[in-house]
PDB file with one MODEL, atoms N, CA, C and O in Angstrom:
MODEL        1
ATOM      1  N   UNK A   1     -28.184  88.031-245.376  1.00  0.00           N
ATOM      2  CA  UNK A   1     -27.252  87.469-246.333  1.00  0.00           C
ATOM      3  C   UNK A   1     -25.873  87.331-245.684  1.00  0.00           C
ATOM      4  O   UNK A   1     -25.362  88.248-245.041  1.00  0.00           O
ATOM      5  N   UNK A   2     -25.312  86.178-245.876  1.00  0.00           N
ATOM      6  CA  UNK A   2     -23.982  85.935-245.333  1.00  0.00           C
ATOM      7  C   UNK A   2     -22.939  86.328-246.378  1.00  0.00           C
ATOM      8  O   UNK A   2     -23.019  85.936-247.542  1.00  0.00           O
ATOM      9  N   UNK A   3     -21.987  87.090-245.942  1.00  0.00           N
ATOM     10  CA  UNK A   3     -20.935  87.509-246.858  1.00  0.00           C
ATOM     11  C   UNK A   3     -19.832  86.457-246.893  1.00  0.00           C
ATOM     12  O   UNK A   3     -19.747  85.619-245.995  1.00  0.00           O
ATOM     13  N   UNK A   4     -18.998  86.493-247.908  1.00  0.00           N
ATOM     14  CA  UNK A   4     -17.885  85.534-247.960  1.00  0.00           C
ATOM     15  C   UNK A   4     -16.920  85.713-246.799  1.00  0.00           C
ATOM     16  O   UNK A   4     -16.215  84.776-246.424  1.00  0.00           O
ATOM     17  N   UNK A   5     -16.887  86.915-246.228  1.00  0.00           N
ATOM     18  CA  UNK A   5     -16.001  87.140-245.089  1.00  0.00           C
ATOM     19  C   UNK A   5     -16.464  86.359-243.871  1.00  0.00           C
ATOM     20  O   UNK A   5     -15.639  85.925-243.068  1.00  0.00           O
ATOM     21  N   UNK A   6     -17.776  86.173-243.719  1.00  0.00           N
ATOM     22  CA  UNK A   6     -18.283  85.367-242.610  1.00  0.00           C
ATOM     23  C   UNK A   6     -17.787  83.933-242.719  1.00  0.00           C
ATOM     24  O   UNK A   6     -17.397  83.322-241.723  1.00  0.00           O
ATOM     25  N   UNK A   7     -17.804  83.398-243.950  1.00  0.00           N
ATOM     26  CA  UNK A   7     -17.311  82.031-244.154  1.00  0.00           C
ATOM     27  C   UNK A   7     -15.818  81.943-243.868  1.00  0.00           C
ATOM     28  O   UNK A   7     -15.349  80.980-243.261  1.00  0.00           O
ATOM     29  N   UNK A   8     -15.074  82.958-244.312  1.00  0.00           N
ATOM     30  CA  UNK A   8     -13.638  82.964-244.038  1.00  0.00           C
ATOM     31  C   UNK A   8     -13.363  83.084-242.550  1.00  0.00           C
ATOM     32  O   UNK A   8     -12.465  82.422-242.029  1.00  0.00           O
ATOM     33  N   UNK A   9     -14.132  83.927-241.858  1.00  0.00           N
ATOM     34  CA  UNK A   9     -13.965  84.058-240.408  1.00  0.00           C
ATOM     35  C   UNK A   9     -14.275  82.737-239.716  1.00  0.00           C
ATOM     36  O   UNK A   9     -13.574  82.337-238.786  1.00  0.00           O
ATOM     37  N   UNK A  10     -15.316  82.071-240.166  1.00  0.00           N
ATOM     38  CA  UNK A  10     -15.688  80.793-239.559  1.00  0.00           C
ATOM     39  C   UNK A  10     -14.577  79.758-239.788  1.00  0.00           C
ATOM     40  O   UNK A  10     -14.229  79.012-238.873  1.00  0.00           O
ATOM     41  N   UNK A  11     -14.027  79.713-240.997  1.00  0.00           N
ATOM     42  CA  UNK A  11     -12.941  78.782-241.287  1.00  0.00           C
ATOM     43  C   UNK A  11     -11.710  79.101-240.439  1.00  0.00           C
ATOM     44  O   UNK A  11     -11.050  78.203-239.918  1.00  0.00           O
ATOM     45  N   UNK A  12     -11.416  80.384-240.311  1.00  0.00           N
ATOM     46  CA  UNK A  12     -10.263  80.784-239.496  1.00  0.00           C
ATOM     47  C   UNK A  12     -10.495  80.404-238.034  1.00  0.00           C
ATOM     48  O   UNK A  12      -9.568  79.964-237.354  1.00  0.00           O
ATOM     49  N   UNK A  13     -11.702  80.568-237.559  1.00  0.00           N
ATOM     50  CA  UNK A  13     -12.022  80.236-236.173  1.00  0.00           C
ATOM     51  C   UNK A  13     -11.871  78.733-235.939  1.00  0.00           C
ATOM     52  O   UNK A  13     -11.342  78.312-234.910  1.00  0.00           O
ATOM     53  N   UNK A  14     -12.331  77.935-236.882  1.00  0.00           N
ATOM     54  CA  UNK A  14     -12.186  76.477-236.760  1.00  0.00           C
ATOM     55  C   UNK A  14     -10.706  76.113-236.724  1.00  0.00           C
ATOM     56  O   UNK A  14     -10.295  75.258-235.940  1.00  0.00           O
ATOM     57  N   UNK A  15      -9.906  76.758-237.565  1.00  0.00           N
ATOM     58  CA  UNK A  15      -8.471  76.492-237.593  1.00  0.00           C
ATOM     59  C   UNK A  15      -7.808  76.900-236.271  1.00  0.00           C
ATOM     60  O   UNK A  15      -6.940  76.187-235.768  1.00  0.00           O
ATOM     61  N   UNK A  16      -8.209  78.032-235.714  1.00  0.00           N
ATOM     62  CA  UNK A  16      -7.645  78.483-234.435  1.00  0.00           C
ATOM     63  C   UNK A  16      -8.019  77.506-233.325  1.00  0.00           C
ATOM     64  O   UNK A  16      -7.184  77.189-232.477  1.00  0.00           O
ATOM     65  N   UNK A  17      -9.261  77.026-233.317  1.00  0.00           N
ATOM     66  CA  UNK A  17      -9.666  76.034-232.322  1.00  0.00           C
ATOM     67  C   UNK A  17      -8.828  74.760-232.459  1.00  0.00           C
ATOM     68  O   UNK A  17      -8.426  74.173-231.455  1.00  0.00           O
ATOM     69  N   UNK A  18      -8.569  74.340-233.675  1.00  0.00           N
ATOM     70  CA  UNK A  18      -7.764  73.147-233.904  1.00  0.00           C
ATOM     71  C   UNK A  18      -6.341  73.363-233.389  1.00  0.00           C
ATOM     72  O   UNK A  18      -5.758  72.470-232.774  1.00  0.00           O
ATOM     73  N   UNK A  19      -5.788  74.544-233.639  1.00  0.00           N
ATOM     74  CA  UNK A  19      -4.437  74.846-233.176  1.00  0.00           C
ATOM     75  C   UNK A  19      -4.366  74.898-231.652  1.00  0.00           C
ATOM     76  O   UNK A  19      -3.387  74.444-231.060  1.00  0.00           O
ATOM     77  N   UNK A  20      -5.401  75.451-231.016  1.00  0.00           N
ATOM     78  CA  UNK A  20      -5.428  75.499-229.550  1.00  0.00           C
ATOM     79  C   UNK A  20      -5.460  74.079-228.993  1.00  0.00           C
ATOM     80  O   UNK A  20      -4.721  73.763-228.061  1.00  0.00           O
ATOM     81  N   UNK A  21      -6.310  73.223-229.557  1.00  0.00           N
ATOM     82  CA  UNK A  21      -6.385  71.842-229.084  1.00  0.00           C
ATOM     83  C   UNK A  21      -5.050  71.127-229.253  1.00  0.00           C
ATOM     84  O   UNK A  21      -4.606  70.405-228.360  1.00  0.00           O
ATOM     85  N   UNK A  22      -4.420  71.328-230.392  1.00  0.00           N
ATOM     86  CA  UNK A  22      -3.119  70.709-230.644  1.00  0.00           C
ATOM     87  C   UNK A  22      -2.067  71.230-229.666  1.00  0.00           C
ATOM     88  O   UNK A  22      -1.265  70.455-229.145  1.00  0.00           O
ATOM     89  N   UNK A  23      -2.068  72.533-229.419  1.00  0.00           N
ATOM     90  CA  UNK A  23      -1.082  73.116-228.502  1.00  0.00           C
ATOM     91  C   UNK A  23      -1.298  72.604-227.074  1.00  0.00           C
ATOM     92  O   UNK A  23      -0.330  72.357-226.355  1.00  0.00           O
ATOM     93  N   UNK A  24      -2.547  72.444-226.664  1.00  0.00           N
ATOM     94  CA  UNK A  24      -2.836  71.926-225.328  1.00  0.00           C
ATOM     95  C   UNK A  24      -2.336  70.487-225.199  1.00  0.00           C
ATOM     96  O   UNK A  24      -1.791  70.109-224.163  1.00  0.00           O
ATOM     97  N   UNK A  25      -2.520  69.689-226.245  1.00  0.00           N
ATOM     98  CA  UNK A  25      -2.035  68.307-226.213  1.00  0.00           C
ATOM     99  C   UNK A  25      -0.509  68.270-226.150  1.00  0.00           C
ATOM    100  O   UNK A  25       0.063  67.472-225.407  1.00  0.00           O
ATOM    101  N   UNK A  26       0.148  69.126-226.922  1.00  0.00           N
ATOM    102  CA  UNK A  26       1.605  69.187-226.892  1.00  0.00           C
ATOM    103  C   UNK A  26       2.101  69.604-225.518  1.00  0.00           C
ATOM    104  O   UNK A  26       3.082  69.059-225.012  1.00  0.00           O
ATOM    105  N   UNK A  27       1.425  70.569-224.920  1.00  0.00           N
ATOM    106  CA  UNK A  27       1.798  71.042-223.596  1.00  0.00           C
ATOM    107  C   UNK A  27       1.674  69.921-222.568  1.00  0.00           C
ATOM    108  O   UNK A  27       2.554  69.750-221.724  1.00  0.00           O
ATOM    109  N   UNK A  28       0.594  69.165-222.637  1.00  0.00           N
ATOM    110  CA  UNK A  28       0.396  68.053-221.702  1.00  0.00           C
ATOM    111  C   UNK A  28       1.488  66.996-221.883  1.00  0.00           C
ATOM    112  O   UNK A  28       1.986  66.437-220.906  1.00  0.00           O
ATOM    113  N   UNK A  29       1.852  66.729-223.125  1.00  0.00           N
ATOM    114  CA  UNK A  29       2.900  65.739-223.389  1.00  0.00           C
ATOM    115  C   UNK A  29       4.239  66.205-222.831  1.00  0.00           C
ATOM    116  O   UNK A  29       4.979  65.416-222.243  1.00  0.00           O
ATOM    117  N   UNK A  30       4.552  67.487-223.013  1.00  0.00           N
ATOM    118  CA  UNK A  30       5.819  68.013-222.501  1.00  0.00           C
ATOM    119  C   UNK A  30       5.836  68.015-220.980  1.00  0.00           C
ATOM    120  O   UNK A  30       6.866  67.726-220.372  1.00  0.00           O
ATOM    121  N   UNK A  31       4.712  68.335-220.365  1.00  0.00           N
ATOM    122  CA  UNK A  31       4.659  68.302-218.909  1.00  0.00           C
ATOM    123  C   UNK A  31       4.863  66.882-218.400  1.00  0.00           C
ATOM    124  O   UNK A  31       5.515  66.679-217.375  1.00  0.00           O
ATOM    125  N   UNK A  32       4.316  65.904-219.102  1.00  0.00           N
ATOM    126  CA  UNK A  32       4.506  64.509-218.721  1.00  0.00           C
ATOM    127  C   UNK A  32       5.980  64.107-218.856  1.00  0.00           C
ATOM    128  O   UNK A  32       6.505  63.379-218.014  1.00  0.00           O
ATOM    129  N   UNK A  33       6.647  64.583-219.921  1.00  0.00           N
ATOM    130  CA  UNK A  33       8.069  64.278-220.093  1.00  0.00           C
ATOM    131  C   UNK A  33       8.893  64.886-218.967  1.00  0.00           C
ATOM    132  O   UNK A  33       9.807  64.244-218.452  1.00  0.00           O
ATOM    133  N   UNK A  34       8.581  66.105-218.584  1.00  0.00           N
ATOM    134  CA  UNK A  34       9.304  66.746-217.480  1.00  0.00           C
ATOM    135  C   UNK A  34       9.057  66.001-216.177  1.00  0.00           C
ATOM    136  O   UNK A  34       9.977  65.810-215.382  1.00  0.00           O
ATOM    137  N   UNK A  35       7.815  65.581-215.957  1.00  0.00           N
ATOM    138  CA  UNK A  35       7.496  64.826-214.749  1.00  0.00           C
ATOM    139  C   UNK A  35       8.304  63.529-214.703  1.00  0.00           C
ATOM    140  O   UNK A  35       8.805  63.147-213.645  1.00  0.00           O
ATOM    141  N   UNK A  36       8.430  62.859-215.837  1.00  0.00           N
ATOM    142  CA  UNK A  36       9.207  61.622-215.882  1.00  0.00           C
ATOM    143  C   UNK A  36      10.685  61.889-215.622  1.00  0.00           C
ATOM    144  O   UNK A  36      11.339  61.133-214.903  1.00  0.00           O
ATOM    145  N   UNK A  37      11.214  62.970-216.211  1.00  0.00           N
ATOM    146  CA  UNK A  37      12.634  63.283-216.011  1.00  0.00           C
ATOM    147  C   UNK A  37      12.929  63.628-214.559  1.00  0.00           C
ATOM    148  O   UNK A  37      13.947  63.199-214.016  1.00  0.00           O
ATOM    149  N   UNK A  38      12.058  64.391-213.930  1.00  0.00           N
ATOM    150  CA  UNK A  38      12.314  64.788-212.547  1.00  0.00           C
ATOM    151  C   UNK A  38      12.034  63.654-211.575  1.00  0.00           C
ATOM    152  O   UNK A  38      12.534  63.670-210.450  1.00  0.00           O
ATOM    153  N   UNK A  39      11.246  62.671-211.989  1.00  0.00           N
ATOM    154  CA  UNK A  39      10.913  61.557-211.108  1.00  0.00           C
ATOM    155  C   UNK A  39      11.962  60.474-211.081  1.00  0.00           C
ATOM    156  O   UNK A  39      11.955  59.635-210.180  1.00  0.00           O
ATOM    157  N   UNK A  40      12.861  60.466-212.038  1.00  0.00           N
ATOM    158  CA  UNK A  40      13.896  59.429-212.090  1.00  0.00           C
ATOM    159  C   UNK A  40      14.944  59.645-211.005  1.00  0.00           C
ATOM    160  O   UNK A  40      15.181  60.762-210.546  1.00  0.00           O
ATOM    161  N   UNK A  41      15.542  58.566-210.627  1.00  0.00           N
ATOM    162  CA  UNK A  41      16.601  58.671-209.621  1.00  0.00           C
ATOM    163  C   UNK A  41      17.850  59.226-210.280  1.00  0.00           C
ATOM    164  O   UNK A  41      18.338  58.677-211.268  1.00  0.00           O
ATOM    165  N   UNK A  42      18.357  60.303-209.738  1.00  0.00           N
ATOM    166  CA  UNK A  42      19.568  60.893-210.315  1.00  0.00           C
ATOM    167  C   UNK A  42      20.826  60.326-209.670  1.00  0.00           C
ATOM    168  O   UNK A  42      21.930  60.645-210.111  1.00  0.00           O
ATOM    169  N   UNK A  43      20.692  59.489-208.631  1.00  0.00           N
ATOM    170  CA  UNK A  43      21.844  58.925-207.957  1.00  0.00           C
ATOM    171  C   UNK A  43      22.440  57.719-208.671  1.00  0.00           C
ATOM    172  O   UNK A  43      23.502  57.231-208.285  1.00  0.00           O
ATOM    173  N   UNK A  44      21.778  57.246-209.689  1.00  0.00           N
ATOM    174  CA  UNK A  44      22.258  56.085-210.429  1.00  0.00           C
ATOM    175  C   UNK A  44      23.509  56.467-211.224  1.00  0.00           C
ATOM    176  O   UNK A  44      23.430  57.349-212.079  1.00  0.00           O
ATOM    177  N   UNK A  45      24.657  55.837-210.973  1.00  0.00           N
ATOM    178  CA  UNK A  45      25.896  56.239-211.660  1.00  0.00           C
ATOM    179  C   UNK A  45      25.867  55.930-213.164  1.00  0.00           C
ATOM    180  O   UNK A  45      26.627  56.524-213.929  1.00  0.00           O
ATOM    181  N   UNK A  46      25.007  55.018-213.587  1.00  0.00           N
ATOM    182  CA  UNK A  46      24.928  54.680-214.999  1.00  0.00           C
ATOM    183  C   UNK A  46      23.997  55.603-215.769  1.00  0.00           C
ATOM    184  O   UNK A  46      23.893  55.518-216.992  1.00  0.00           O
ATOM    185  N   UNK A  47      23.337  56.463-215.061  1.00  0.00           N
ATOM    186  CA  UNK A  47      22.387  57.368-215.706  1.00  0.00           C
ATOM    187  C   UNK A  47      23.088  58.661-216.103  1.00  0.00           C
ATOM    188  O   UNK A  47      24.217  58.913-215.683  1.00  0.00           O
ATOM    189  N   UNK A  48      22.433  59.465-216.895  1.00  0.00           N
ATOM    190  CA  UNK A  48      23.026  60.714-217.382  1.00  0.00           C
ATOM    191  C   UNK A  48      23.428  61.629-216.228  1.00  0.00           C
ATOM    192  O   UNK A  48      22.911  61.538-215.114  1.00  0.00           O
ATOM    193  N   UNK A  49      24.349  62.491-216.535  1.00  0.00           N
ATOM    194  CA  UNK A  49      24.851  63.388-215.493  1.00  0.00           C
ATOM    195  C   UNK A  49      23.805  64.431-215.116  1.00  0.00           C
ATOM    196  O   UNK A  49      22.881  64.709-215.879  1.00  0.00           O
ATOM    197  N   UNK A  50      23.964  64.987-213.952  1.00  0.00           N
ATOM    198  CA  UNK A  50      23.041  66.013-213.466  1.00  0.00           C
ATOM    199  C   UNK A  50      23.075  67.251-214.347  1.00  0.00           C
ATOM    200  O   UNK A  50      22.036  67.859-214.606  1.00  0.00           O
ATOM    201  N   UNK A  51      24.235  67.621-214.800  1.00  0.00           N
ATOM    202  CA  UNK A  51      24.358  68.804-215.652  1.00  0.00           C
ATOM    203  C   UNK A  51      23.534  68.624-216.929  1.00  0.00           C
ATOM    204  O   UNK A  51      22.840  69.546-217.357  1.00  0.00           O
ATOM    205  N   UNK A  52      23.609  67.447-217.529  1.00  0.00           N
ATOM    206  CA  UNK A  52      22.837  67.163-218.739  1.00  0.00           C
ATOM    207  C   UNK A  52      21.346  67.244-218.438  1.00  0.00           C
ATOM    208  O   UNK A  52      20.586  67.836-219.204  1.00  0.00           O
ATOM    209  N   UNK A  53      20.926  66.646-217.317  1.00  0.00           N
ATOM    210  CA  UNK A  53      19.509  66.686-216.948  1.00  0.00           C
ATOM    211  C   UNK A  53      19.042  68.120-216.732  1.00  0.00           C
ATOM    212  O   UNK A  53      17.942  68.482-217.149  1.00  0.00           O
ATOM    213  N   UNK A  54      19.863  68.934-216.089  1.00  0.00           N
ATOM    214  CA  UNK A  54      19.486  70.333-215.896  1.00  0.00           C
ATOM    215  C   UNK A  54      19.300  71.033-217.233  1.00  0.00           C
ATOM    216  O   UNK A  54      18.371  71.822-217.406  1.00  0.00           O
ATOM    217  N   UNK A  55      20.187  70.741-218.179  1.00  0.00           N
ATOM    218  CA  UNK A  55      20.081  71.343-219.513  1.00  0.00           C
ATOM    219  C   UNK A  55      18.798  70.898-220.199  1.00  0.00           C
ATOM    220  O   UNK A  55      18.093  71.712-220.795  1.00  0.00           O
ATOM    221  N   UNK A  56      18.497  69.612-220.116  1.00  0.00           N
ATOM    222  CA  UNK A  56      17.275  69.087-220.737  1.00  0.00           C
ATOM    223  C   UNK A  56      16.051  69.732-220.098  1.00  0.00           C
ATOM    224  O   UNK A  56      15.137  70.164-220.800  1.00  0.00           O
ATOM    225  N   UNK A  57      16.030  69.798-218.775  1.00  0.00           N
ATOM    226  CA  UNK A  57      14.894  70.396-218.081  1.00  0.00           C
ATOM    227  C   UNK A  57      14.741  71.875-218.429  1.00  0.00           C
ATOM    228  O   UNK A  57      13.624  72.355-218.621  1.00  0.00           O
ATOM    229  N   UNK A  58      15.837  72.583-218.509  1.00  0.00           N
ATOM    230  CA  UNK A  58      15.779  74.002-218.860  1.00  0.00           C
ATOM    231  C   UNK A  58      15.184  74.191-220.252  1.00  0.00           C
ATOM    232  O   UNK A  58      14.342  75.065-220.460  1.00  0.00           O
ATOM    233  N   UNK A  59      15.625  73.366-221.205  1.00  0.00           N
ATOM    234  CA  UNK A  59      15.081  73.458-222.562  1.00  0.00           C
ATOM    235  C   UNK A  59      13.595  73.113-222.593  1.00  0.00           C
ATOM    236  O   UNK A  59      12.811  73.777-223.272  1.00  0.00           O
ATOM    237  N   UNK A  60      13.216  72.076-221.857  1.00  0.00           N
ATOM    238  CA  UNK A  60      11.808  71.675-221.825  1.00  0.00           C
ATOM    239  C   UNK A  60      10.938  72.764-221.195  1.00  0.00           C
ATOM    240  O   UNK A  60       9.845  73.053-221.682  1.00  0.00           O
ATOM    241  N   UNK A  61      11.428  73.360-220.117  1.00  0.00           N
ATOM    242  CA  UNK A  61      10.658  74.427-219.462  1.00  0.00           C
ATOM    243  C   UNK A  61      10.532  75.649-220.353  1.00  0.00           C
ATOM    244  O   UNK A  61       9.487  76.300-220.365  1.00  0.00           O
ATOM    245  N   UNK A  62      11.584  75.971-221.102  1.00  0.00           N
ATOM    246  CA  UNK A  62      11.528  77.084-222.044  1.00  0.00           C
ATOM    247  C   UNK A  62      10.495  76.798-223.137  1.00  0.00           C
ATOM    248  O   UNK A  62       9.705  77.670-223.500  1.00  0.00           O
ATOM    249  N   UNK A  63      10.512  75.580-223.650  1.00  0.00           N
ATOM    250  CA  UNK A  63       9.551  75.208-224.684  1.00  0.00           C
ATOM    251  C   UNK A  63       8.122  75.232-224.134  1.00  0.00           C
ATOM    252  O   UNK A  63       7.192  75.648-224.826  1.00  0.00           O
ATOM    253  N   UNK A  64       7.956  74.786-222.891  1.00  0.00           N
ATOM    254  CA  UNK A  64       6.634  74.860-222.253  1.00  0.00           C
ATOM    255  C   UNK A  64       6.158  76.299-222.142  1.00  0.00           C
ATOM    256  O   UNK A  64       5.001  76.600-222.437  1.00  0.00           O
ATOM    257  N   UNK A  65       7.042  77.182-221.718  1.00  0.00           N
ATOM    258  CA  UNK A  65       6.665  78.592-221.571  1.00  0.00           C
ATOM    259  C   UNK A  65       6.271  79.186-222.920  1.00  0.00           C
ATOM    260  O   UNK A  65       5.309  79.949-223.006  1.00  0.00           O
ATOM    261  N   UNK A  66       7.009  78.840-223.969  1.00  0.00           N
ATOM    262  CA  UNK A  66       6.679  79.343-225.299  1.00  0.00           C
ATOM    263  C   UNK A  66       5.331  78.804-225.760  1.00  0.00           C
ATOM    264  O   UNK A  66       4.541  79.539-226.352  1.00  0.00           O
ATOM    265  N   UNK A  67       5.062  77.525-225.494  1.00  0.00           N
ATOM    266  CA  UNK A  67       3.776  76.951-225.889  1.00  0.00           C
ATOM    267  C   UNK A  67       2.624  77.559-225.095  1.00  0.00           C
ATOM    268  O   UNK A  67       1.546  77.789-225.643  1.00  0.00           O
ATOM    269  N   UNK A  68       2.844  77.820-223.817  1.00  0.00           N
ATOM    270  CA  UNK A  68       1.801  78.479-223.023  1.00  0.00           C
ATOM    271  C   UNK A  68       1.495  79.864-223.563  1.00  0.00           C
ATOM    272  O   UNK A  68       0.332  80.262-223.640  1.00  0.00           O
ATOM    273  N   UNK A  69       2.529  80.597-223.936  1.00  0.00           N
ATOM    274  CA  UNK A  69       2.336  81.930-224.510  1.00  0.00           C
ATOM    275  C   UNK A  69       1.567  81.837-225.821  1.00  0.00           C
ATOM    276  O   UNK A  69       0.705  82.670-226.100  1.00  0.00           O
ATOM    277  N   UNK A  70       1.877  80.828-226.624  1.00  0.00           N
ATOM    278  CA  UNK A  70       1.179  80.640-227.896  1.00  0.00           C
ATOM    279  C   UNK A  70      -0.289  80.295-227.659  1.00  0.00           C
ATOM    280  O   UNK A  70      -1.170  80.813-228.345  1.00  0.00           O
ATOM    281  N   UNK A  71      -0.548  79.425-226.695  1.00  0.00           N
ATOM    282  CA  UNK A  71      -1.930  79.069-226.361  1.00  0.00           C
ATOM    283  C   UNK A  71      -2.682  80.301-225.886  1.00  0.00           C
ATOM    284  O   UNK A  71      -3.820  80.528-226.297  1.00  0.00           O
ATOM    285  N   UNK A  72      -2.061  81.099-225.027  1.00  0.00           N
ATOM    286  CA  UNK A  72      -2.717  82.324-224.558  1.00  0.00           C
ATOM    287  C   UNK A  72      -3.022  83.269-225.705  1.00  0.00           C
ATOM    288  O   UNK A  72      -4.082  83.892-225.736  1.00  0.00           O
ATOM    289  N   UNK A  73      -2.091  83.377-226.651  1.00  0.00           N
ATOM    290  CA  UNK A  73      -2.307  84.231-227.805  1.00  0.00           C
ATOM    291  C   UNK A  73      -3.508  83.744-228.622  1.00  0.00           C
ATOM    292  O   UNK A  73      -4.343  84.548-229.035  1.00  0.00           O
ATOM    293  N   UNK A  74      -3.596  82.444-228.854  1.00  0.00           N
ATOM    294  CA  UNK A  74      -4.721  81.898-229.612  1.00  0.00           C
ATOM    295  C   UNK A  74      -6.036  82.088-228.868  1.00  0.00           C
ATOM    296  O   UNK A  74      -7.045  82.445-229.476  1.00  0.00           O
ATOM    297  N   UNK A  75      -6.034  81.853-227.558  1.00  0.00           N
ATOM    298  CA  UNK A  75      -7.257  82.046-226.773  1.00  0.00           C
ATOM    299  C   UNK A  75      -7.682  83.505-226.768  1.00  0.00           C
ATOM    300  O   UNK A  75      -8.875  83.803-226.832  1.00  0.00           O
ATOM    301  N   UNK A  76      -6.721  84.416-226.693  1.00  0.00           N
ATOM    302  CA  UNK A  76      -7.064  85.841-226.740  1.00  0.00           C
ATOM    303  C   UNK A  76      -7.671  86.208-228.087  1.00  0.00           C
ATOM    304  O   UNK A  76      -8.600  87.013-228.158  1.00  0.00           O
ATOM    305  N   UNK A  77      -7.149  85.624-229.140  1.00  0.00           N
ATOM    306  CA  UNK A  77      -7.710  85.889-230.462  1.00  0.00           C
ATOM    307  C   UNK A  77      -9.160  85.403-230.526  1.00  0.00           C
ATOM    308  O   UNK A  77     -10.022  86.069-231.101  1.00  0.00           O
ATOM    309  N   UNK A  78      -9.415  84.252-229.936  1.00  0.00           N
ATOM    310  CA  UNK A  78     -10.796  83.746-229.902  1.00  0.00           C
ATOM    311  C   UNK A  78     -11.696  84.673-229.090  1.00  0.00           C
ATOM    312  O   UNK A  78     -12.824  84.954-229.493  1.00  0.00           O
ATOM    313  N   UNK A  79     -11.210  85.139-227.967  1.00  0.00           N
ATOM    314  CA  UNK A  79     -12.018  86.047-227.125  1.00  0.00           C
ATOM    315  C   UNK A  79     -12.309  87.355-227.847  1.00  0.00           C
ATOM    316  O   UNK A  79     -13.417  87.885-227.768  1.00  0.00           O
ATOM    317  N   UNK A  80     -11.298  87.873-228.557  1.00  0.00           N
ATOM    318  CA  UNK A  80     -11.499  89.124-229.287  1.00  0.00           C
ATOM    319  C   UNK A  80     -12.561  88.978-230.365  1.00  0.00           C
ATOM    320  O   UNK A  80     -13.292  89.927-230.646  1.00  0.00           O
ATOM    321  N   UNK A  81     -12.652  87.832-230.956  1.00  0.00           N
ATOM    322  CA  UNK A  81     -13.674  87.596-231.973  1.00  0.00           C
ATOM    323  C   UNK A  81     -15.039  87.384-231.332  1.00  0.00           C
ATOM    324  O   UNK A  81     -16.065  87.493-232.003  1.00  0.00           O
ATOM    325  N   UNK A  82     -15.057  87.082-230.039  1.00  0.00           N
ATOM    326  CA  UNK A  82     -16.317  86.909-229.330  1.00  0.00           C
ATOM    327  C   UNK A  82     -17.034  85.615-229.680  1.00  0.00           C
ATOM    328  O   UNK A  82     -18.240  85.494-229.466  1.00  0.00           O
ATOM    329  N   UNK A  83     -16.313  84.668-230.207  1.00  0.00           N
ATOM    330  CA  UNK A  83     -16.935  83.416-230.643  1.00  0.00           C
ATOM    331  C   UNK A  83     -16.384  82.221-229.906  1.00  0.00           C
ATOM    332  O   UNK A  83     -16.436  81.104-230.420  1.00  0.00           O
ATOM    333  N   UNK A  84     -15.866  82.423-228.736  1.00  0.00           N
ATOM    334  CA  UNK A  84     -15.239  81.336-227.977  1.00  0.00           C
ATOM    335  C   UNK A  84     -16.177  80.290-227.590  1.00  0.00           C
ATOM    336  O   UNK A  84     -15.784  79.317-226.947  1.00  0.00           O
TER     337      UNK A  84
ENDMDL
END
């Protein structure tokens, strides 16, 4: 007999998988944005200043690190449940 907790666990697991997939997609998008920012020529006088670019890159890298930590947390939760 399946208890209602099994159904709730299954629903929670599906939700965690969805969140992991979403976080991985967000991470890939942010990495692509950083790649584009670092690939641009910074010598162009009409382009944003280097200081601004450094600030943008620092914020993006911080957000990437936070998203990686969140993904690791979700993956660890899946491993602990043994249903990965």
